[in-house]
C-alpha positions in Angstrom: 92.7 -12.0 -35.2 96.1 -11.1 -34.4 97.9 -12.3 -31.3 101.7 -10.9 -30.5 103.9 -13.7 -28.5 107.4 -13.2 -26.9 109.0 -16.5 -26.9 111.1 -16.9 -23.6 114.8 -17.1 -23.7 114.8 -21.0 -24.6 111.8 -23.2 -25.7 111.4 -26.5 -27.1 109.5 -26.8 -30.1 108.5 -30.0 -32.4 108.4 -30.1 -36.0 108.8 -32.8 -38.6 109.6 -35.3 -35.3 112.2 -33.3 -34.1 112.7 -31.2 -31.0 114.6 -27.6 -31.6 115.9 -25.7 -28.6 114.7 -21.9 -30.1 116.0 -18.8 -28.8 114.1 -15.7 -28.1 112.0 -13.9 -31.0 108.7 -11.8 -31.3 106.2 -13.8 -33.2 102.8 -12.6 -34.3 99.6 -15.0 -34.9 97.0 -14.5 -37.5 93.6 -16.9 -37.7 93.4 -18.0 -41.3 91.4 -19.9 -43.2 94.1 -22.8 -43.3 95.1 -22.7 -40.0 97.2 -20.7 -37.2 99.6 -18.2 -39.6 103.1 -17.3 -37.4 105.2 -14.6 -38.5 108.9 -14.9 -36.6 110.6 -11.6 -36.7 113.9 -13.1 -36.6 116.0 -9.7 -37.7 117.3 -7.1 -39.8 115.9 -8.6 -43.1 115.1 -12.1 -42.1 111.4 -13.6 -41.4 110.1 -16.9 -41.1 106.6 -17.8 -41.5 104.9 -20.7 -39.9 101.6 -22.2 -41.3 100.4 -25.4 -39.6 103.7 -27.6 -40.2 104.4 -25.5 -43.4 107.5 -23.6 -43.0 108.8 -20.7 -45.3 111.9 -18.8 -44.7 112.8 -15.3 -46.2 116.6 -14.2 -46.6 117.9 -16.9 -43.9 121.2 -15.3 -42.5 123.4 -16.7 -40.0 124.3 -13.3 -38.0 120.6 -13.1 -37.3 119.9 -16.6 -35.7 121.8 -19.9 -35.3 119.8 -22.4 -38.1 120.5 -25.1 -36.2 117.8 -24.4 -33.8 114.9 -23.6 -36.6 112.8 -25.8 -38.5 114.0 -27.1 -42.2 112.3 -24.9 -44.7 109.3 -26.0 -47.1 110.4 -22.9 -49.2 113.0 -20.3 -48.9 112.5 -17.0 -51.0 115.8 -15.1 -51.3 115.1 -11.2 -52.1 118.9 -10.3 -53.0 122.7 -11.4 -53.3 123.9 -9.0 -50.5 125.7 -10.8 -47.7 123.0 -9.4 -45.1 120.2 -11.3 -47.2 122.1 -14.2 -48.9 123.6 -16.9 -47.1 124.1 -20.0 -48.2 125.7 -21.6 -45.0 122.3 -20.8 -43.2 119.9 -22.1 -46.1 122.2 -25.1 -46.0 121.3 -26.0 -42.5 117.4 -25.7 -43.3 117.3 -27.1 -46.8 115.8 -30.7 -47.2 115.6 -32.6 -50.4 111.9 -31.1 -50.9 112.6 -27.4 -50.1 111.9 -25.6 -52.7 114.4 -21.9 -53.1 113.6 -19.3 -55.2 115.9 -16.2 -55.8 116.7 -13.4 -58.2 119.0 -14.1 -60.9 122.4 -12.8 -59.5 121.9 -15.1 -56.1 121.3 -18.3 -58.5 124.9 -19.1 -58.9 125.3 -19.6 -55.0 122.2 -21.3 -54.9 122.1 -24.7 -56.7 118.5 -25.7 -58.0 117.0 -22.4 -57.0 114.4 -21.5 -58.9 115.0 -18.1 -60.7 112.2 -15.3 -60.5 112.8 -11.8 -62.1 110.9 -8.6 -61.5 107.2 -9.8 -62.5 107.5 -13.4 -62.9 105.0 -15.3 -60.7 105.0 -19.1 -59.7 102.1 -21.5 -58.7 103.8 -23.9 -55.4 101.5 -26.7 -54.5 103.7 -28.4 -51.7 104.0 -31.9 -50.1 101.8 -30.3 -47.1 99.1 -29.6 -49.0 99.9 -25.9 -49.2 99.2 -24.0 -52.2 101.0 -20.6 -52.6 101.1 -17.9 -55.3 104.7 -16.2 -55.3 105.0 -12.9 -57.3 108.4 -11.5 -57.9 108.3 -7.5 -57.9 110.8 -4.8 -58.3 113.0 -3.4 -55.5 115.7 -0.8 -56.3 117.2 2.4 -55.3 116.3 5.7 -57.4 118.2 8.0 -55.0 120.4 6.6 -53.0 124.0 5.7 -54.7 127.3 4.2 -53.5 129.0 6.7 -56.2 127.1 8.6 -59.4 125.5 5.9 -61.2 125.8 3.4 -58.8 122.6 2.5 -57.2 122.9 0.4 -53.7 120.0 -1.8 -55.4 120.1 -1.3 -59.3 116.9 -1.7 -61.1 116.2 -5.0 -62.2 118.1 -7.1 -60.2 116.9 -7.9 -56.5 113.4 -8.6 -56.1 110.2 -7.7 -53.6 107.8 -10.7 -52.8 104.2 -10.6 -52.9 103.2 -14.2 -51.6 99.7 -15.4 -51.7 98.6 -18.1 -49.3 96.4 -19.1 -46.1 93.7 -16.3 -47.3 96.4 -13.9 -47.0 98.2 -11.7 -49.5 101.9 -10.7 -47.9 104.4 -8.1 -49.4 108.0 -8.9 -48.6 109.6 -5.6 -50.0 113.5 -6.4 -50.0 116.0 -3.7 -50.4 114.1 -1.0 -52.0 112.7 2.6 -52.2 109.1 3.8 -52.5 109.4 2.9 -56.0 106.5 3.9 -58.9 105.6 0.3 -58.9 104.1 0.2 -55.8 100.9 2.1 -56.6 100.2 -1.2 -58.6 100.9 -3.5 -55.6 97.2 -3.8 -54.2 94.7 -5.5 -51.4 98.1 -6.0 -49.2 96.8 -7.7 -45.8 100.7 -7.7 -44.6 103.5 -5.6 -45.8 107.4 -5.5 -44.5 108.8 -2.5 -45.8 112.8 -1.4 -45.0 113.8 2.0 -43.7 117.2 2.6 -43.1 119.3 5.0 -45.0 121.2 5.3 -47.0 120.3 1.8 -48.4 117.0 1.7 -48.7 114.5 4.4 -46.9 114.1 7.3 -44.9 110.8 7.7 -42.6 109.4 10.1 -45.4 109.9 7.2 -48.0 108.2 4.5 -45.7 105.3 6.8 -45.2 104.4 7.4 -48.8 105.3 3.7 -49.5 102.8 2.7 -46.8 100.0 5.3 -48.4 100.7 3.7 -51.8 100.5 0.2 -50.7 97.7 0.8 -48.1 98.2 -2.8 -46.6 96.2 -3.7 -43.2 99.2 -4.4 -41.3 102.6 -2.8 -41.8 105.9 -4.0 -40.1 109.0 -1.7 -40.6 112.1 -4.1 -41.0 115.7 -4.1 -41.8 115.5 -0.4 -40.0 118.6 -0.1 -38.2 118.7 3.2 -36.1 115.7 4.4 -38.0 113.0 5.8 -36.0 110.0 3.6 -36.3 108.1 5.8 -33.9 107.9 8.5 -36.2 106.4 6.2 -38.8 103.6 4.8 -36.9 102.6 8.4 -35.6 102.3 9.5 -39.3 100.2 6.6 -40.3 98.2 6.5 -37.0 95.3 8.2 -38.8 95.0 6.1 -41.3 93.5 2.7 -41.7 97.0 1.0 -41.7 98.2 -0.5 -38.2 102.0 0.1 -37.8 103.6 -3.0 -35.8 107.1 -2.3 -34.4 108.9 -5.2 -33.8 112.6 -6.0 -33.1 114.7 -6.8 -36.0 
């Protein structure tokens, strides 16, 4: 079961013995065998997942949220080194001595102690809060869109998408990518986050193709700028994919 929550402008949440004032975000809640899984749609390419008292941040960036007001991270995933995805300042605000950070190789120079995952790597995470999670790094790159001839916005082999397996859910966070051939191998996805903004990632046509390749139960367009998310939803409405449009 999924429940959509629109958080009021400021609420107070308790986590880890601390009280945080929380600004407005849209939160979707899934019931899972492991408990209540919350997906926080923070902005652009930035997400947060909360399972009971376990917190996973994805691409935390200060321009999308005040990280003084967000809960500390158990795990942080960084997809690539562009400034709208890698912000060491935001990360420093949610780090604890027990936080695990995973990133692609080019981001590691800015993240002391991070665990580098390359395309195809897998990592079995077992945290102190009885959370077990398999993290898979998958390719994320451009085929068509380039800064200049021969220089794609996101070169093959650099950035990561991630598949995270926990709480009985298989979640795909695509990162900055086009509808690459490797998506044919991404199967059994419950929830997918697909970028859709030109010229950096996908057109609507590409996002439709990506959705049909992956066939997630729920597809969230994210990192979409001014792209027409309603068109994506319309074109996938007669499939088994539920497109969920949120504020990013």
